[in-house]
N, C-alpha and C positions, 0 to 999 in steps of 0.2 A: 486656678491656672487655666492657660490653655496649652493642649499637646498640640503639635505643630506638626503640619500638613504634611511633612517630608517625615515624620514619625509613621504619620497613621499610612504613607506611603509605603516604606520601607514593613511594617507589619502587614500589610494588606498581599505582599509578594512572598511573606514566609511558609517555607512548607518542612514541617518537622524540624525547625532551626532549634538548636540546645535552648537558647532562652531568648528572651527579650527585658532589656533594660532600661528603666526610668528612671533619670536625672531629672532632679527641680530646685527651682530656684533656689532653696534651704540648704544645697549641696545633698539632700538625702538619695541615694541608689537603692533603688527597689528593682528587681526580676522576675519575673515567669517563666516557668521552666516549661520542657516538652508540650509544645503547644503545635500544633495543625489545624493550619489555618484553610481551612477550604475556601475558594473564593468570592464565593455568597455569604462570606461571613459579614456582619456589623459591629462599627465599632463606634462606642459613643467618647466622643473625643472631649467632651468639659469637665472639669474636676475644678469642685470647688468646696467649701469647708471643709478641708484637709483629706477628701476623700476622693480617690481615683476609683471608677468605674470603669471596667472593660465588661462589653457586651459582644460572646461570640455565640453565630448564629451555629451550630453546630454540638455535635455530641460526647466528644471525646472531655477527657477530665484537665483541668487543670492543673499543676500542683506549684506552689507559693512558694517561694523561701522563705525562711523565717526571720529576714531581715523587712519581712511587708506586712506588718501589722494592722498598717492603715489600706491597705489593698482589697476590698470587697469584690466577690466574682458573685454574679446572678444571673441569673435566667431571661431577665428583660425590666423594663419599666424603671426607676432608678430616681431620678430628683428633679425638679420645675425647670422650665427651663431659663437659661439665664437673660440678662437683661440685654448683652451686647449680641444676642444671633438674633438675626431678621431675614424676612421669607418675602420672597416676590415666587408669585403665582401668574397661570394665565387666566385663573376664576378673580384674580386680585384684585385690589380698586387704589391707583392712586388720591381718591379724593375722599373715601371712606375707610381704608383699609389703617392698618396700625403697624403693619409689620412684623404680628405675630403671627406662628405658623397658622392658627386658625382667620386670622383676620391679612392675608396679605397684603403688597404692596402689587400694583399691575408691570410695573416699568422698571428694570436696573438703571436709570436715567434717574428716576424721582428717588428709588431707593435709595441712589448714592447721594442725594441732596442730605437724607435724613440722617442717614448711619454714617457720623463723620470722624467720631471718638475712634480714638487707637485702640485696637481689639477688636472692633467690631468686626462681624460676618456677616455677608449678605449669602445666602443660602437662595439658590436658583432653582424652583421645582421642577420637575421633567416639564416638556412642553415646545413648541416654538413662539419666540418674542418678536414684534417688528418694532424698533427703535429708531425715531428718527431723531431724537437729541443728542448731541456728546454726554456721553456717561464719565462725569469729572468722577474721579476715584482719591480720596484725602488718604492724607499717609498712615500708614496703621491699618487701613482697613481693606479685606480681602472679602473677593468673591469665589465664593462654590459653587458647583450644580451638583446637580444626583448623578454620581459614578456611575450606577448601574442603566441611566437612561440619559445619557447627556441631551441638559438644554440645548434648543438653538436660538441665537442671537442673531438674528436678519438686520443688517444697519444699512439703512439708505443717507447716512448721515455724511455730508460733503461740504466741507467748508473750508477756509485757507486753513486752517489747524490739522486738516488731514485726515485725524485720526478720530475713529468712534469711540476709544475708551482712551480717558488720558489720567496719567499717572504724573503731573509736573509741578516741580518748584523755580523760584526764582536761583536759590543756590540749592548744593548741594543737599540732600538732606537725608533722615534715616527713611524708610520705607517698612522693613519690617513688613512685608505683607505677601500676599500670595494672589494669584490666580488660578483657578484647578477647574476641570472636569466641564468646560464649556465650549460652545461649536459657535465661531462668530463667523459670517460670512457675509460678505463685500454686497448683497443685492447684483449679483452677475458686473462686477464691477462698477457699479454704481458709488458706492462709499473709496475714498482713494485709500485708507489705511485703517489697521485693526486696532491697534492700542501701542500708544508713545507711552516711554517712562526716562523722562526726561528730570537730569540731577537730583536722580534718586536712587539710594543704596538699598541693598538686599531685601531685590523684588524676585517673586521664584513663580517663572508660569510655566505650570505643568499640568498635562494631560489632557489640555485641548485642541481642540481642530479649528484652522482658520482656513477659510477658502476662498477666492473670489471677490478679493480687493484689488484697485487699479494698480495703486503704488509701494505700497507697502505691508506685510504682517504684524513683526511686531521692530518696534525700535528703539534696544537703549541707548540714550544720546547723552551726549555731555558735550555742549559746544566750544570746541577749540580753535583759535586761529589758524589760520595755512601755516605747516612751519613751526607749529609752538613747541619751545624747547620745554618749557614748564606747564603741562599741561593739568588741568585741572581733570580729576577720573571721578566716578562713580564704582563703587565696587560691592563685591557679593552678590552681584544679579545674578540670572539660572534661565535656562530654557532647557528644558526636558521633558521627555516623553510626549510631544506634541507631535503631529501632525500638519503638515503647510499645504499648501494647494495653491498653483497659480497667484500668488500674490506678490509678486515682484513686477513692478513697471520699468521703462526706461525714459532718460532724459537724456543730457548728455553723457551720463557718468552710469544710469544705472542706480535702482534703489534696491532692496534687499526683502527677503522673506523672513529675514532673522539680522537684525541691525545693529550694530558692535562700533560705537564712537565714543571715545573717553571712557573706556572703561576698561579695569582691573581687577582682577581674581574674578575674573568673569565664567560661567560656565555655559557651554552648550552641547547637549550630549544625548543622544538616543532618541533624535529626532525620523520622520520621515518628511522629506522634503521635494515637492516635485511642480517642476517649473514647464510644465509645455504649451500650455494657451491663453496665455494674456495678449490681449489685444498688441497689435503695435508691435516692438521690437520689446524684448524681454529684458527683465534685468537680474540678478543673483540669488539665488537663493540663500547666502550667507555671503553677508557685506559690511563691507567697512566704507564706510563715503569719505569723510573728512580724519577716520581713522585716529590713531593715539591711541591704541590699547598696550597691553601687557600683564602677564602673570597669568593665563585666563588657556581654558581647555575644550577644545571641540575636540568630540571624538565619538565613537558609534551612530553615526548620523547616514542615512541609506539619504541619495541625492541625486534625483533624475532630472538633468539637464536638457534641454535642447539641441540637439548640434550646431556651430557654428555656421554661420550664412554670411553673415558679412562686417563689417567693424562698427554695427550699431544693431549689432546682436551676437554677443559675445557669447564663447560656451562656457564661462570661470562659474564652476559648481561655490567655490569660496572664493571672494576678492575682499584680502586685508591689505591696508594700505595703515603706513607708519605704526610697526610693532617697535615696542619700546623696551622687549626683554621677554623671554618666558612663558611666550606663547606656542604652546603644544597644540599638533591637530594630529590625531592617532585612530586607528584602525577606521576609518570611513569610505563605506562605498559608495562612490561619486561617478554617475554618465556625465563626464565633465572634467573643468582642470581646475589648478590651486592658481591661481595667480596673488604674486608676493610684490607689492608696489606701492605706490604714494612717494614722498621725499624722502624718508630714511626708514629705513631697517636696521634697528640697535640694540645690542646687547644689555645696555646698561649692568645693571647690578647682577644681571645671571647670566646662565652659563652657556646662553646662545638667544638669539633674535628670534627663531623659529624653528621647530622644533616639527619636524611633519615624518610620520613613520606609521608603516604595518596600513595603509591606506590604497585603495584601488582609485585609480583616475582612467578611464576608458571610453570608448565611443561602444555603443551596441554593436556597431556595424565598423567595415575598414573607414576612415575618413574620407569626406567629399570636402574636405577644404584645406588648404595646404596650410591654414593658422590654425587648425590643430594642436593642441599640447598638452603634456601631462602636466608639468609646472613651467611658471613665468615666474621669471627675478627681472624687474622690471622699475627700482626703486632707482631713487638718485644715491644714495647711499644707502649698500646692503652689507652687513658684515653678521659672521658667526650664522649661518642658517646652515640647517645640516636635514639633508633628504635622503632618508634609509627604510631598507627594507619595503618599499610601495611599489607598487603594481600596475605599473601603465603600458597600456593594449590597445591596439587600433588608432594612434593620433599619428597625424604627419610628424610632426616631431615629438623626441623624449621629453626635452627642455629645451628651451630658451630663455636665454639670458640677456640682458642689454639695456639702457636707458638712453633717451633721446636727449639727456641733460649735458651740456658740457661738464665738463670736471667731475661726470658720477664715477662714483668705485663700488667694485664688489672683491669683498674681503674676506677671506677665512668660509669658506662656502665650500659644505661636502657631501656629496655623492657616494654613496656605499650600499651594497648589499642591495641594488633595485634590481626588478627585471623588467628591462622596457620589449616589448613582446611586439611584433607585426608593425611594426614605422613606416609610413609611407601611405600614400593614395589609394583610393579605390583607381584599378584599372577607367571605368567609368568617365573620371574625373581628370585622370594625367592625360597631358599631353606633351612633357618631359619632365628630366628627371625630379624627381619630390619624395623627400625623406631625409632626416633629418634625426642621431643619436642628442648631440646638442646641437644646436644652432645659435650663433653672437651676433646679436642684432645692431644696427645702428653704431658702425665700425668708426672708429674716431680716435687719432692719437692725443687730443684732450681729456681722455677716460683712461682709469687703469683698472686692473686686476694683481688681486696678489694671492696666494695661496687657495686656488679652485684646483679641489683635490677629486680623484675619480677611482675609487677601489670597489673592485670585487662586483661588479655589477654586469649585468648583463644585457646586450643591444641586438634586437634582430629586425633586419629589416623585413618588409613584407613580399611576398612572393608575387611576381606577373609580369604581367607585360612589359611596361614601363621600367625604368631601372629606379633605383634611389640616390641619393649622394654620398655625403660621409657616416660614419659614425659617431665620433666625437672633435669636435673644431676646438681650437685652441682660441683664445681668446680676442678680437682684432682690438685691442686697445693696447696700453703700454700693460702688459704684462709677467710678471715675475711668478716664481716660484711654482708651475704648472705640474701638477703630478698625475699621472695615468698609471695607474699599478691593478694587478690581479683581475682587467676584465676579459669578458668572453664582445668580441664583435664581430657577427658573423651577416653576410650578403649584403654589402653595401656597395651602391655600384661603382662610387667613385674611389673611396679608398678609408679604409679604419680610424684613421685622424688625420686632418687636414688642416693648414694653419696658410695665412696670407694677409697681405698687407692693405691690400685693396686698394691699390694705388696712391698709398700713405708712407712715406717711406719711415715717421715718424712711429708708426705702429710697429713694436717688438715686442721680444719674447726671450727674457733671460734667465735660468734655471729654471730647466726642461726634461720630468722625469717620464718614460714611456718603456716601463719595466714588466717582463713577469707577465705580458696578456696573453691573449687565445687571437690570433686574428687567423679569419676562416670564410672563404667564398666571398671577399670584398678582391674590391676594384684594384689595380694597382700594384699586381700582386702581394696584394695583404703589408704592405710595406708604408710608411706614415709618409704623406705627402705635401708640398709647401709650394705654394706659388710663386710667382718667379719675384728676386730682387726679396726673399722674404728668406730667412736662416736663422733660428735660433741659437741661441748662444747659450754654451755653459750647457748640450746637449745630451743627458744618457738615454738612449736607447740599447738595449738590450734584453736578452733573456727570453725574449719574446718567440712564443710558439706560432708556427705555421700549419695546424691540423687542425680536423676533424674533433670537437669536445668531445664526440660520441655522448651524446645525454640518454636519459634512460627512456625519452619521450620520441629516440630518431630525430627524421628531418620528414616535410620541411620544417625550419626552428618557427615561422610564426602561425603555424595552425597548432600550438599544444597550448599546455594548460601549465599554470605555477610548477608544480610538482616534476611536471617533463623533464623540468632544466637540471635535475639532477644528475650526476656522471655516471654512468656506467664502469662497472670493473676494467681496467685498464687503459681507463680514459688519460692523456698526457696531462689533463690540467690537478691533475691528481698530486698533491706535493709538492706543486711546480710552481705555486707563488711565493710571494714576497713577506715577512712579516711588516705589517702595517700599523700593527698595535691595537688592532679591533679584536675585542673576545669573541664575539655570539656571529652566526650566521644569516641567512633570510629566516630559517626554521629555530633558532634560537637555539642551535645546535652549538657546542663549544668548539674554535677554532682552533686546530692541529699548529704543531710548530716543524717544518714548513705549513702555510695555509695551504687550499686547492684555488685554484683560479676558477672565478664567476661566484655565484652563487651562495650554493649549494656547499657545505664540507662532505666529504664522501664518508 
């Protein structure tokens, strides 16, 4: 049997773990105890004839549990090379090679035409390979490089199919394969894209480097019609522990370093994306073009995106379209924004459509363009989106919501326990007031918003020569159930909360709660302000504090760091909030009753 790559990867990262547990197809479970695995370890991953062989390059002893009668521990050597293991090397030959370790092939493109049986593994020895043809990888075939000296695959393949490596089927099929420990390079943007996984399940790409492809890095793809409500999905695909540099180009909508369309139960984690130098305009590091994705996780990625310069050069670090429930975005560091767009973002059978938490969305320095934002929600129908415990800094807008489409709706969106710091434009770019906590785009009485909820956030405007505008804007649509509680809003030049109808009398707000907030340093005497001919009905505005919240970091508030927004002893915000049903604060500390105003419990 073949011990899978993900187990090898887990063992490689172990240091003094209690035990390693192997479960075989027979159902037998075997354990190895007290193993000290150093980074230079070596692991023989093939097992046959009922015997498992582990070879560790270390001096420490290995204690084997009593259940492991067929587990053999030895110092080296072992069994002959299996029939399903093939090799590619710089010194190999596609003419006279037979794919063995001693007589390898010369190119991956040729090796992929020979190793086509599920379970086959093509190993690539250390070196540099120039590939001019597309590498067509059959179902069940894995590509593995040297983990200690990663091989570099330089592709100049450029054709209508776009991709240097091709894993594609006509209908959705099980791939059950991986690509690992390889460096794919597009030869200074000569090649269009690195890897396409089309209509294939359970493909794991890990510990790869992908650089300098013109349009795409990797794309997991199942085509669906625009607005399809019963989509086709591929399932179980993952992209982890990879490095992607300058692989997202742009057309009318932008391409991606890692693309996800028609995917469910997917995973994108622990990758490094840099998108700084693509010719022309940039695409997005993580991108859904046609979208329709569900039940997936995007976590612990580091993303460095060029700042916004124009509508043909957005700063989206992550752009997702048509999320159909259960999409979680967590613990990512992004120099760029999160855009949730497309046609419909629906929760389906899940608790939420999108849950973004514990992320950083920021600019490296103060924004130079008014369209920089932390979060954008712009789909036609958006529901059950949660944005909580995120840190947004140096953008002009903390959040932007709205849609260009008549009949659009935003429902059940919760923004809670976030810190929005230094919102506004750099003074070198400002010619008038710019800077908002929430900006509602595309006003119209043909659109609706219900249950838009702001709880325990901190919004701070930048300090500078030019003024900013408002903190939180009431949706410029037919709005109901707008709740603004326990927030701290500081230093906005116009007002802490603002509503208007933009000249359309059909734009209204019914059931508005502005309660137990702290407003300080804002314009219009720190009270909510409404435009002419706009009066919210069933408006409960009460128990708001106009006082310095006295953070431990002092002031000015726009030049602090996250933990500086904790409250000093004696702060008027301590125990001044209203119970909103949330249980932990920005730091994960239990919320008291009554809670504090702001993002931190005292």
